[in-house]
Biopython code that builds the backbone (N, CA, C, O; Angstrom):
import numpy as np
from Bio.PDB.StructureBuilder import StructureBuilder

atoms = [
    (1, "MET", "N", (-21.398, 6.147, 13.494)),
    (1, "MET", "CA", (-20.704, 5.500, 12.391)),
    (1, "MET", "C", (-19.868, 4.343, 12.931)),
    (1, "MET", "O", (-19.073, 4.520, 13.854)),
    (2, "THR", "N", (-20.051, 3.177, 12.358)),
    (2, "THR", "CA", (-19.339, 1.989, 12.787)),
    (2, "THR", "C", (-18.016, 1.881, 12.042)),
    (2, "THR", "O", (-17.957, 2.072, 10.827)),
    (3, "GLU", "N", (-16.957, 1.571, 12.785)),
    (3, "GLU", "CA", (-15.648, 1.356, 12.172)),
    (3, "GLU", "C", (-15.695, 0.040, 11.400)),
    (3, "GLU", "O", (-16.337, -0.923, 11.819)),
    (4, "LYS", "N", (-15.011, 0.025, 10.282)),
    (4, "LYS", "CA", (-14.992, -1.175, 9.434)),
    (4, "LYS", "C", (-13.559, -1.562, 9.114)),
    (4, "LYS", "O", (-12.621, -0.800, 9.351)),
    (5, "VAL", "N", (-13.414, -2.747, 8.577)),
    (5, "VAL", "CA", (-12.121, -3.234, 8.109)),
    (5, "VAL", "C", (-12.364, -3.930, 6.770)),
    (5, "VAL", "O", (-13.370, -4.614, 6.588)),
    (6, "THR", "N", (-11.430, -3.746, 5.838)),
    (6, "THR", "CA", (-11.517, -4.385, 4.527)),
    (6, "THR", "C", (-10.494, -5.509, 4.470)),
    (6, "THR", "O", (-9.325, -5.321, 4.805)),
    (7, "VAL", "N", (-10.957, -6.694, 4.037)),
    (7, "VAL", "CA", (-10.082, -7.854, 3.915)),
    (7, "VAL", "C", (-10.149, -8.335, 2.476)),
    (7, "VAL", "O", (-11.234, -8.480, 1.912)),
    (8, "TRP", "N", (-8.981, -8.582, 1.880)),
    (8, "TRP", "CA", (-8.903, -9.159, 0.543)),
    (8, "TRP", "C", (-8.538, -10.627, 0.705)),
    (8, "TRP", "O", (-7.403, -10.958, 1.046)),
    (9, "HIS", "N", (-9.513, -11.511, 0.456)),
    (9, "HIS", "CA", (-9.310, -12.959, 0.571)),
    (9, "HIS", "C", (-9.397, -13.550, -0.828)),
    (9, "HIS", "O", (-10.418, -13.415, -1.502)),
    (10, "ASN", "N", (-8.335, -14.200, -1.260)),
    (10, "ASN", "CA", (-8.262, -14.761, -2.619)),
    (10, "ASN", "C", (-8.571, -13.711, -3.673)),
    (10, "ASN", "O", (-9.211, -14.009, -4.681)),
    (11, "GLY", "N", (-8.116, -12.477, -3.444)),
    (11, "GLY", "CA", (-8.295, -11.394, -4.401)),
    (11, "GLY", "C", (-9.654, -10.720, -4.360)),
    (11, "GLY", "O", (-9.873, -9.737, -5.068)),
    (12, "LYS", "N", (-10.580, -11.231, -3.539)),
    (12, "LYS", "CA", (-11.910, -10.643, -3.442)),
    (12, "LYS", "C", (-12.002, -9.788, -2.191)),
    (12, "LYS", "O", (-11.578, -10.197, -1.110)),
    (13, "ARG", "N", (-12.554, -8.608, -2.349)),
    (13, "ARG", "CA", (-12.664, -7.637, -1.260)),
    (13, "ARG", "C", (-13.946, -7.863, -0.473)),
    (13, "ARG", "O", (-15.021, -8.046, -1.043)),
    (14, "GLN", "N", (-13.807, -7.846, 0.879)),
    (14, "GLN", "CA", (-14.962, -7.930, 1.763)),
    (14, "GLN", "C", (-14.781, -6.913, 2.879)),
    (14, "GLN", "O", (-13.678, -6.730, 3.394)),
    (15, "CYS", "N", (-15.883, -6.249, 3.250)),
    (15, "CYS", "CA", (-15.855, -5.309, 4.375)),
    (15, "CYS", "C", (-16.589, -5.940, 5.549)),
    (15, "CYS", "O", (-17.642, -6.556, 5.386)),
    (16, "PHE", "N", (-16.014, -5.773, 6.731)),
    (16, "PHE", "CA", (-16.576, -6.318, 7.959)),
    (16, "PHE", "C", (-16.663, -5.225, 9.004)),
    (16, "PHE", "O", (-15.865, -4.288, 8.988)),
    (17, "PRO", "N", (-17.633, -5.331, 9.922)),
    (17, "PRO", "CA", (-17.610, -4.426, 11.075)),
    (17, "PRO", "C", (-16.402, -4.800, 11.933)),
    (17, "PRO", "O", (-15.908, -5.926, 11.865)),
    (18, "LEU", "N", (-15.942, -3.872, 12.719)),
    (18, "LEU", "CA", (-14.708, -4.056, 13.468)),
    (18, "LEU", "C", (-14.981, -3.909, 14.959)),
    (18, "LEU", "O", (-15.568, -2.917, 15.389)),
    (19, "ILE", "N", (-14.557, -4.891, 15.746)),
    (19, "ILE", "CA", (-14.665, -4.779, 17.203)),
    (19, "ILE", "C", (-13.548, -3.876, 17.700)),
    (19, "ILE", "O", (-13.787, -2.920, 18.439)),
    (20, "SER", "N", (-12.329, -4.189, 17.288)),
    (20, "SER", "CA", (-11.188, -3.375, 17.705)),
    (20, "SER", "C", (-10.017, -3.601, 16.763)),
    (20, "SER", "O", (-9.931, -4.620, 16.078)),
    (21, "ALA", "N", (-9.117, -2.622, 16.746)),
    (21, "ALA", "CA", (-7.874, -2.729, 15.974)),
    (21, "ALA", "C", (-6.775, -2.101, 16.818)),
    (21, "ALA", "O", (-6.900, -0.962, 17.268)),
    (22, "ARG", "N", (-5.723, -2.834, 17.024)),
    (22, "ARG", "CA", (-4.587, -2.330, 17.792)),
    (22, "ARG", "C", (-3.362, -2.403, 16.903)),
    (22, "ARG", "O", (-2.970, -3.482, 16.458)),
    (23, "THR", "N", (-2.762, -1.261, 16.649)),
    (23, "THR", "CA", (-1.597, -1.187, 15.772)),
    (23, "THR", "C", (-0.386, -0.771, 16.593)),
    (23, "THR", "O", (-0.450, 0.173, 17.381)),
    (24, "VAL", "N", (0.714, -1.484, 16.399)),
    (24, "VAL", "CA", (1.961, -1.182, 17.092)),
    (24, "VAL", "C", (3.041, -0.951, 16.048)),
    (24, "VAL", "O", (3.292, -1.809, 15.202)),
    (25, "PHE", "N", (3.679, 0.211, 16.111)),
    (25, "PHE", "CA", (4.783, 0.509, 15.211)),
    (25, "PHE", "C", (6.077, 0.413, 16.002)),
    (25, "PHE", "O", (6.164, 0.926, 17.118)),
    (26, "SER", "N", (7.065, -0.230, 15.441)),
    (26, "SER", "CA", (8.350, -0.350, 16.125)),
    (26, "SER", "C", (9.475, -0.343, 15.109)),
    (26, "SER", "O", (9.254, -0.533, 13.913)),
    (27, "GLU", "N", (10.665, -0.126, 15.596)),
    (27, "GLU", "CA", (11.845, -0.152, 14.740)),
    (27, "GLU", "C", (12.559, -1.464, 14.987)),
    (27, "GLU", "O", (12.954, -1.754, 16.116)),
    (28, "ASP", "N", (12.729, -2.249, 13.956)),
    (28, "ASP", "CA", (13.338, -3.565, 14.061)),
    (28, "ASP", "C", (14.856, -3.425, 14.025)),
    (28, "ASP", "O", (15.430, -3.166, 12.968)),
    (29, "LYS", "N", (15.494, -3.592, 15.150)),
    (29, "LYS", "CA", (16.952, -3.412, 15.234)),
    (29, "LYS", "C", (17.709, -4.577, 14.612)),
    (29, "LYS", "O", (18.906, -4.461, 14.347)),
    (30, "ASN", "N", (17.030, -5.697, 14.374)),
    (30, "ASN", "CA", (17.710, -6.858, 13.812)),
    (30, "ASN", "C", (17.763, -6.821, 12.288)),
    (30, "ASN", "O", (18.621, -7.465, 11.684)),
    (31, "GLY", "N", (16.869, -6.085, 11.669)),
    (31, "GLY", "CA", (16.811, -6.049, 10.212)),
    (31, "GLY", "C", (17.468, -4.799, 9.677)),
    (31, "GLY", "O", (16.919, -3.705, 9.814)),
    (32, "ILE", "N", (18.618, -4.936, 9.079)),
    (32, "ILE", "CA", (19.318, -3.778, 8.558)),
    (32, "ILE", "C", (19.099, -3.710, 7.051)),
    (32, "ILE", "O", (19.258, -4.706, 6.344)),
    (33, "LYS", "N", (18.737, -2.538, 6.572)),
    (33, "LYS", "CA", (18.627, -2.314, 5.140)),
    (33, "LYS", "C", (19.677, -1.288, 4.740)),
    (33, "LYS", "O", (20.487, -0.894, 5.578)),
    (34, "GLN", "N", (19.689, -0.856, 3.522)),
    (34, "GLN", "CA", (20.748, 0.018, 3.033)),
    (34, "GLN", "C", (20.831, 1.346, 3.782)),
    (34, "GLN", "O", (21.932, 1.857, 3.990)),
    (35, "LYS", "N", (19.711, 1.911, 4.188)),
    (35, "LYS", "CA", (19.726, 3.231, 4.817)),
    (35, "LYS", "C", (19.132, 3.178, 6.219)),
    (35, "LYS", "O", (18.225, 3.949, 6.532)),
    (36, "GLY", "N", (19.625, 2.285, 7.063)),
    (36, "GLY", "CA", (19.153, 2.241, 8.438)),
    (36, "GLY", "C", (18.401, 0.975, 8.760)),
    (36, "GLY", "O", (18.562, -0.043, 8.087)),
    (37, "PHE", "N", (17.576, 1.035, 9.795)),
    (37, "PHE", "CA", (16.841, -0.126, 10.269)),
    (37, "PHE", "C", (15.456, -0.192, 9.641)),
    (37, "PHE", "O", (14.907, 0.818, 9.199)),
    (38, "PHE", "N", (14.901, -1.403, 9.609)),
    (38, "PHE", "CA", (13.534, -1.578, 9.136)),
    (38, "PHE", "C", (12.557, -0.989, 10.137)),
    (38, "PHE", "O", (12.768, -1.099, 11.345)),
    (39, "GLU", "N", (11.509, -0.375, 9.660)),
    (39, "GLU", "CA", (10.391, -0.005, 10.516)),
    (39, "GLU", "C", (9.345, -1.086, 10.323)),
    (39, "GLU", "O", (8.896, -1.330, 9.203)),
    (40, "SER", "N", (8.959, -1.728, 11.402)),
    (40, "SER", "CA", (7.966, -2.790, 11.289)),
    (40, "SER", "C", (6.713, -2.379, 12.044)),
    (40, "SER", "O", (6.779, -1.585, 12.983)),
    (41, "SER", "N", (5.590, -2.911, 11.641)),
    (41, "SER", "CA", (4.356, -2.641, 12.360)),
    (41, "SER", "C", (3.498, -3.894, 12.371)),
    (41, "SER", "O", (3.478, -4.678, 11.422)),
    (42, "VAL", "N", (2.797, -4.050, 13.475)),
    (42, "VAL", "CA", (1.914, -5.189, 13.675)),
    (42, "VAL", "C", (0.536, -4.653, 13.998)),
    (42, "VAL", "O", (0.401, -3.686, 14.748)),
    (43, "CYS", "N", (-0.483, -5.274, 13.439)),
    (43, "CYS", "CA", (-1.861, -4.867, 13.695)),
    (43, "CYS", "C", (-2.653, -6.107, 14.101)),
    (43, "CYS", "O", (-2.609, -7.132, 13.421)),
    (44, "THR", "N", (-3.375, -6.004, 15.210)),
    (44, "THR", "CA", (-4.277, -7.063, 15.643)),
    (44, "THR", "C", (-5.704, -6.567, 15.446)),
    (44, "THR", "O", (-6.094, -5.536, 15.994)),
    (45, "VAL", "N", (-6.478, -7.306, 14.660)),
    (45, "VAL", "CA", (-7.836, -6.900, 14.300)),
    (45, "VAL", "C", (-8.817, -7.950, 14.821)),
    (45, "VAL", "O", (-8.615, -9.148, 14.628)),
    (46, "ARG", "N", (-9.864, -7.496, 15.473)),
    (46, "ARG", "CA", (-10.929, -8.399, 15.920)),
    (46, "ARG", "C", (-12.184, -8.113, 15.099)),
    (46, "ARG", "O", (-12.685, -6.989, 15.069)),
    (47, "ILE", "N", (-12.684, -9.169, 14.427)),
    (47, "ILE", "CA", (-13.844, -9.047, 13.548)),
    (47, "ILE", "C", (-14.962, -9.925, 14.098)),
    (47, "ILE", "O", (-14.759, -11.126, 14.278)),
    (48, "PRO", "N", (-16.154, -9.348, 14.375)),
    (48, "PRO", "CA", (-17.249, -10.167, 14.895)),
    (48, "PRO", "C", (-17.720, -11.177, 13.854)),
    (48, "PRO", "O", (-17.731, -10.893, 12.656)),
    (49, "ALA", "N", (-18.113, -12.374, 14.333)),
    (49, "ALA", "CA", (-18.588, -13.411, 13.419)),
    (49, "ALA", "C", (-19.555, -14.312, 14.163)),
    (49, "ALA", "O", (-19.272, -14.758, 15.275)),
    (50, "LYS", "N", (-20.705, -14.578, 13.541)),
    (50, "LYS", "CA", (-21.672, -15.492, 14.143)),
    (50, "LYS", "C", (-21.497, -16.900, 13.597)),
    (50, "LYS", "O", (-21.998, -17.865, 14.175)),
    (51, "SER", "N", (-20.784, -17.014, 12.482)),
    (51, "SER", "CA", (-20.511, -18.325, 11.889)),
    (51, "SER", "C", (-19.118, -18.281, 11.267)),
    (51, "SER", "O", (-18.467, -17.236, 11.253)),
    (52, "GLU", "N", (-18.673, -19.416, 10.756)),
    (52, "GLU", "CA", (-17.329, -19.481, 10.183)),
    (52, "GLU", "C", (-17.221, -18.587, 8.952)),
    (52, "GLU", "O", (-18.119, -18.542, 8.112)),
    (53, "THR", "N", (-16.112, -17.888, 8.872)),
    (53, "THR", "CA", (-15.812, -16.999, 7.755)),
    (53, "THR", "C", (-14.438, -17.385, 7.210)),
    (53, "THR", "O", (-13.563, -17.795, 7.972)),
    (54, "GLU", "N", (-14.249, -17.259, 5.921)),
    (54, "GLU", "CA", (-12.986, -17.651, 5.304)),
    (54, "GLU", "C", (-11.946, -16.549, 5.419)),
    (54, "GLU", "O", (-12.123, -15.457, 4.880)),
    (55, "PHE", "N", (-10.868, -16.838, 6.119)),
    (55, "PHE", "CA", (-9.669, -16.012, 6.166)),
    (55, "PHE", "C", (-8.497, -16.945, 5.961)),
    (55, "PHE", "O", (-8.567, -18.117, 6.331)),
    (56, "SER", "N", (-7.411, -16.439, 5.373)),
    (56, "SER", "CA", (-6.222, -17.253, 5.146)),
    (56, "SER", "C", (-4.975, -16.459, 5.481)),
    (56, "SER", "O", (-4.966, -15.230, 5.420)),
    (57, "ILE", "N", (-3.922, -17.179, 5.836)),
    (57, "ILE", "CA", (-2.618, -16.556, 6.007)),
    (57, "ILE", "C", (-2.244, -15.955, 4.649)),
    (57, "ILE", "O", (-2.341, -16.627, 3.622)),
    (58, "GLY", "N", (-1.824, -14.710, 4.647)),
    (58, "GLY", "CA", (-1.462, -14.052, 3.397)),
    (58, "GLY", "C", (-2.535, -13.122, 2.859)),
    (58, "GLY", "O", (-2.280, -12.365, 1.923)),
    (59, "ASP", "N", (-3.751, -13.165, 3.442)),
    (59, "ASP", "CA", (-4.785, -12.197, 3.052)),
    (59, "ASP", "C", (-4.318, -10.791, 3.415)),
    (59, "ASP", "O", (-3.501, -10.622, 4.320)),
    (60, "PHE", "N", (-4.826, -9.795, 2.719)),
    (60, "PHE", "CA", (-4.467, -8.405, 2.998)),
    (60, "PHE", "C", (-5.582, -7.709, 3.753)),
    (60, "PHE", "O", (-6.761, -7.979, 3.523)),
    (61, "VAL", "N", (-5.206, -6.802, 4.664)),
    (61, "VAL", "CA", (-6.144, -6.111, 5.538)),
    (61, "VAL", "C", (-5.835, -4.621, 5.526)),
    (61, "VAL", "O", (-4.672, -4.220, 5.561)),
    (62, "ARG", "N", (-6.891, -3.797, 5.475)),
    (62, "ARG", "CA", (-6.760, -2.342, 5.603)),
    (62, "ARG", "C", (-7.900, -1.837, 6.472)),
    (62, "ARG", "O", (-9.058, -2.185, 6.242)),
    (63, "ILE", "N", (-7.581, -1.024, 7.464)),
    (63, "ILE", "CA", (-8.598, -0.469, 8.356)),
    (63, "ILE", "C", (-9.451, 0.517, 7.567)),
    (63, "ILE", "O", (-8.923, 1.345, 6.824)),
    (64, "GLY", "N", (-10.771, 0.428, 7.728)),
    (64, "GLY", "CA", (-11.709, 1.280, 7.005)),
    (64, "GLY", "C", (-12.353, 0.525, 5.859)),
    (64, "GLY", "O", (-11.985, -0.612, 5.562)),
    (65, "GLU", "N", (-13.315, 1.164, 5.220)),
    (65, "GLU", "CA", (-14.005, 0.571, 4.070)),
    (65, "GLU", "C", (-13.347, 1.095, 2.801)),
    (65, "GLU", "O", (-13.292, 2.304, 2.578)),
    (66, "HIS", "N", (-12.847, 0.181, 1.966)),
    (66, "HIS", "CA", (-12.092, 0.570, 0.777)),
    (66, "HIS", "C", (-12.601, -0.172, -0.452)),
    (66, "HIS", "O", (-13.175, -1.257, -0.356)),
    (67, "THR", "N", (-12.375, 0.445, -1.607)),
    (67, "THR", "CA", (-12.715, -0.184, -2.877)),
    (67, "THR", "C", (-11.417, -0.468, -3.614)),
    (67, "THR", "O", (-10.352, 0.008, -3.221)),
    (68, "GLY", "N", (-11.506, -1.227, -4.658)),
    (68, "GLY", "CA", (-10.319, -1.506, -5.453)),
    (68, "GLY", "C", (-9.529, -2.689, -4.915)),
    (68, "GLY", "O", (-10.030, -3.486, -4.121)),
    (69, "ASP", "N", (-8.282, -2.786, -5.366)),
    (69, "ASP", "CA", (-7.426, -3.907, -5.017)),
    (69, "ASP", "C", (-6.582, -3.614, -3.786)),
    (69, "ASP", "O", (-6.433, -2.465, -3.370)),
    (70, "ALA", "N", (-6.039, -4.670, -3.220)),
    (70, "ALA", "CA", (-5.123, -4.537, -2.088)),
    (70, "ALA", "C", (-3.803, -3.954, -2.577)),
    (70, "ALA", "O", (-3.412, -4.156, -3.727)),
    (71, "ASN", "N", (-3.121, -3.231, -1.695)),
    (71, "ASN", "CA", (-1.809, -2.679, -2.009)),
    (71, "ASN", "C", (-0.770, -3.492, -1.242)),
    (71, "ASN", "O", (-0.662, -3.371, -0.022)),
    (72, "ARG", "N", (-0.013, -4.314, -1.950)),
    (72, "ARG", "CA", (0.965, -5.207, -1.323)),
    (72, "ARG", "C", (2.024, -4.447, -0.532)),
    (72, "ARG", "O", (2.590, -4.999, 0.411)),
    (73, "ASP", "N", (2.307, -3.192, -0.891)),
    (73, "ASP", "CA", (3.373, -2.431, -0.239)),
    (73, "ASP", "C", (2.940, -1.775, 1.070)),
    (73, "ASP", "O", (3.771, -1.573, 1.956)),
    (74, "THR", "N", (1.664, -1.441, 1.209)),
    (74, "THR", "CA", (1.240, -0.684, 2.386)),
    (74, "THR", "C", (0.192, -1.385, 3.244)),
    (74, "THR", "O", (0.049, -1.039, 4.417)),
    (75, "ASP", "N", (-0.541, -2.352, 2.711)),
    (75, "ASP", "CA", (-1.581, -3.026, 3.490)),
    (75, "ASP", "C", (-0.963, -4.073, 4.413)),
    (75, "ASP", "O", (0.119, -4.599, 4.153)),
    (76, "PHE", "N", (-1.675, -4.355, 5.486)),
    (76, "PHE", "CA", (-1.238, -5.392, 6.414)),
    (76, "PHE", "C", (-1.490, -6.763, 5.792)),
    (76, "PHE", "O", (-2.463, -6.954, 5.062)),
    (77, "LYS", "N", (-0.602, -7.717, 6.089)),
    (77, "LYS", "CA", (-0.731, -9.079, 5.599)),
    (77, "LYS", "C", (-0.989, -9.995, 6.793)),
    (77, "LYS", "O", (-0.274, -9.932, 7.793)),
    (78, "VAL", "N", (-2.012, -10.844, 6.689)),
    (78, "VAL", "CA", (-2.383, -11.731, 7.789)),
    (78, "VAL", "C", (-1.289, -12.774, 8.003)),
    (78, "VAL", "O", (-0.895, -13.475, 7.071)),
    (79, "THR", "N", (-0.799, -12.868, 9.255)),
    (79, "THR", "CA", (0.236, -13.849, 9.591)),
    (79, "THR", "C", (-0.277, -14.920, 10.552)),
    (79, "THR", "O", (0.262, -16.025, 10.591)),
    (80, "LYS", "N", (-1.319, -14.599, 11.328)),
    (80, "LYS", "CA", (-1.912, -15.566, 12.263)),
    (80, "LYS", "C", (-3.420, -15.335, 12.321)),
    (80, "LYS", "O", (-3.894, -14.204, 12.218)),
    (81, "ILE", "N", (-4.158, -16.423, 12.487)),
    (81, "ILE", "CA", (-5.620, -16.349, 12.591)),
    (81, "ILE", "C", (-6.063, -17.127, 13.820)),
    (81, "ILE", "O", (-5.690, -18.287, 13.997)),
    (82, "PHE", "N", (-6.864, -16.483, 14.673)),
    (82, "PHE", "CA", (-7.416, -17.132, 15.847)),
    (82, "PHE", "C", (-8.935, -17.054, 15.762)),
    (82, "PHE", "O", (-9.501, -15.975, 15.582)),
    (83, "SER", "N", (-9.592, -18.208, 15.894)),
    (83, "SER", "CA", (-11.044, -18.272, 15.840)),
    (83, "SER", "C", (-11.595, -18.393, 17.260)),
    (83, "SER", "O", (-11.240, -19.321, 17.986)),
    (84, "ASN", "N", (-12.453, -17.464, 17.654)),
    (84, "ASN", "CA", (-13.103, -17.499, 18.958)),
    (84, "ASN", "C", (-14.603, -17.324, 18.723)),
    (84, "ASN", "O", (-15.161, -16.253, 18.963)),
    (85, "LEU", "N", (-15.238, -18.383, 18.255)),
    (85, "LEU", "CA", (-16.654, -18.310, 17.897)),
    (85, "LEU", "C", (-17.571, -18.704, 19.048)),
    (85, "LEU", "O", (-18.779, -18.843, 18.856)),
    (86, "ARG", "N", (-17.010, -18.887, 20.239)),
    (86, "ARG", "CA", (-17.822, -19.210, 21.419)),
    (86, "ARG", "C", (-17.950, -17.969, 22.287)),
    (86, "ARG", "O", (-17.250, -16.975, 22.096)),
    (87, "GLY", "N", (-18.851, -18.053, 23.235)),
    (87, "GLY", "CA", (-18.989, -16.971, 24.203)),
    (87, "GLY", "C", (-19.973, -15.905, 23.759)),
    (87, "GLY", "O", (-20.712, -16.076, 22.789)),
    (88, "THR", "N", (-19.966, -14.801, 24.491)),
    (88, "THR", "CA", (-20.941, -13.743, 24.247)),
    (88, "THR", "C", (-20.539, -12.805, 23.116)),
    (88, "THR", "O", (-21.385, -12.089, 22.580)),
    (89, "ALA", "N", (-19.257, -12.798, 22.743)),
    (89, "ALA", "CA", (-18.785, -11.924, 21.655)),
    (89, "ALA", "C", (-17.937, -12.742, 20.682)),
    (89, "ALA", "O", (-16.716, -12.587, 20.647)),
    (90, "PRO", "N", (-18.580, -13.621, 19.881)),
    (90, "PRO", "CA", (-17.814, -14.444, 18.948)),
    (90, "PRO", "C", (-17.091, -13.584, 17.913)),
    (90, "PRO", "O", (-17.669, -12.645, 17.365)),
    (91, "HIS", "N", (-15.818, -13.912, 17.647)),
    (91, "HIS", "CA", (-15.033, -13.110, 16.717)),
    (91, "HIS", "C", (-13.835, -13.881, 16.195)),
    (91, "HIS", "O", (-13.485, -14.946, 16.704)),
    (92, "TYR", "N", (-13.216, -13.318, 15.166)),
    (92, "TYR", "CA", (-11.923, -13.768, 14.667)),
    (92, "TYR", "C", (-10.892, -12.720, 15.067)),
    (92, "TYR", "O", (-11.166, -11.520, 15.042)),
    (93, "ARG", "N", (-9.713, -13.187, 15.432)),
    (93, "ARG", "CA", (-8.614, -12.263, 15.713)),
    (93, "ARG", "C", (-7.549, -12.520, 14.645)),
    (93, "ARG", "O", (-7.004, -13.619, 14.546)),
    (94, "LEU", "N", (-7.265, -11.496, 13.858)),
    (94, "LEU", "CA", (-6.256, -11.581, 12.811)),
    (94, "LEU", "C", (-5.034, -10.780, 13.241)),
    (94, "LEU", "O", (-5.136, -9.594, 13.556)),
    (95, "VAL", "N", (-3.890, -11.432, 13.250)),
    (95, "VAL", "CA", (-2.627, -10.755, 13.537)),
    (95, "VAL", "C", (-1.961, -10.493, 12.201)),
    (95, "VAL", "O", (-1.758, -11.418, 11.415)),
    (96, "CYS", "N", (-1.617, -9.237, 11.936)),
    (96, "CYS", "CA", (-1.126, -8.831, 10.621)),
    (96, "CYS", "C", (0.166, -8.049, 10.748)),
    (96, "CYS", "O", (0.417, -7.428, 11.781)),
    (97, "GLU", "N", (0.982, -8.072, 9.717)),
    (97, "GLU", "CA", (2.205, -7.281, 9.637)),
    (97, "GLU", "C", (2.300, -6.630, 8.283)),
    (97, "GLU", "O", (1.723, -7.103, 7.304)),
    (98, "VAL", "N", (3.038, -5.532, 8.238)),
    (98, "VAL", "CA", (3.268, -4.847, 6.946)),
    (98, "VAL", "C", (4.386, -5.552, 6.246)),
    (98, "VAL", "O", (4.765, -5.163, 5.141)),
]
sb = StructureBuilder()
sb.init_structure("model")
sb.init_model(0)
sb.init_chain("A")
sb.init_seg("    ")
for serial, (resi, resn, name, xyz) in enumerate(atoms, 1):
    if name == "N":
        sb.init_residue(resn, " ", resi, " ")
    sb.init_atom(name, np.array(xyz, "f"), 0.0, 1.0, " ", f" {name:<3s}", serial, name[0])
structure = sb.get_structure()
């Protein structure tokens, strides 16, 4: 079974095969909310691509294959996009935060 990732681009859902996903959870000591510190998480996703694919800052990402709409409260939001379409393993690297 191949791992997948779901990306919502301009409100449209697309599923892609996934090379890798690295998620880091941390406690943000600089962001104080009413009941303690913010918990922040960052996810780096690598998606294979043989040609250009449309991704945008602000797209939503969820690991796995999903149906329905993106959940703004729990899904990762794309903050950086790196295109590496050269070499033996062409891919996009999406850096996302909750």
